[in-house]
C-alpha positions in Angstrom: 104.3 104.6 105.6 107.5 105.0 104.2 109.6 101.8 104.9 113.6 102.4 105.2 114.6 99.0 105.6 114.7 95.8 108.6 113.3 98.2 111.3 110.5 98.9 110.0 109.3 95.1 109.3 107.2 95.2 112.3 105.3 98.2 111.9 104.7 96.9 108.1 103.3 93.5 109.6 101.7 95.3 111.7 99.4 97.2 109.2 98.6 93.9 106.8 97.4 92.3 109.8 95.1 95.4 110.7 93.9 94.8 107.1 93.6 90.7 107.7 95.8 90.3 104.5 98.1 87.2 105.1 101.5 86.9 104.6 104.5 84.6 104.9 108.2 85.0 105.7 110.9 83.6 104.3 114.8 83.8 104.7 116.1 83.3 101.3 119.4 85.6 101.6 121.5 85.8 104.1 121.0 89.6 104.5 117.1 90.0 103.9 113.5 88.6 105.0 110.8 88.6 102.7 107.8 89.2 103.2 105.1 87.5 100.6 101.4 88.5 100.6 98.4 87.9 98.1 96.1 90.6 96.6 93.1 90.8 94.3 95.0 90.0 90.8 98.7 90.3 92.1 101.2 88.4 94.2 104.1 90.5 96.0 107.3 89.4 97.3 108.6 92.3 99.4 112.4 92.4 101.0 113.8 94.5 103.8 117.5 94.8 103.7 119.1 96.9 106.0 118.3 100.4 105.4 116.1 99.8 102.1 113.3 97.5 100.8 112.9 96.3 97.0 109.9 94.3 95.8 108.0 92.6 92.8 104.7 92.1 92.2 103.5 89.3 90.0 100.0 89.6 88.7 98.1 87.8 86.0 94.8 86.6 84.6 94.4 84.4 87.3 92.9 82.4 84.5 92.9 78.4 85.6 93.8 75.5 82.9 94.0 72.1 82.8 96.7 71.6 80.3 99.0 69.5 81.5 101.6 69.5 78.5 101.6 73.6 79.1 102.5 72.8 82.9 105.7 70.8 82.2 106.5 72.9 79.9 107.1 75.9 82.4 108.3 73.5 84.7 111.3 72.2 81.9 112.0 75.5 81.1 112.7 76.9 84.4 114.9 73.7 85.7 116.9 74.5 82.3 117.4 78.0 83.2 
């Protein structure tokens, strides 16, 4: 499958559904639709534009932490940025 932009969003969503991959749609930019989905070990954000796509993959070790100080450091650092 080759994605050429927004005109391919339905075929991509159908492919995710066939593979039983849960997804979410967001509209964060006035000229794009974002499809977010999670795979084992990675979260993917894929944006469909008029004529092209862009995506980001966020991966990590998915470890669980109880360190609340670290949590609020992350939140506060984000707020400053």
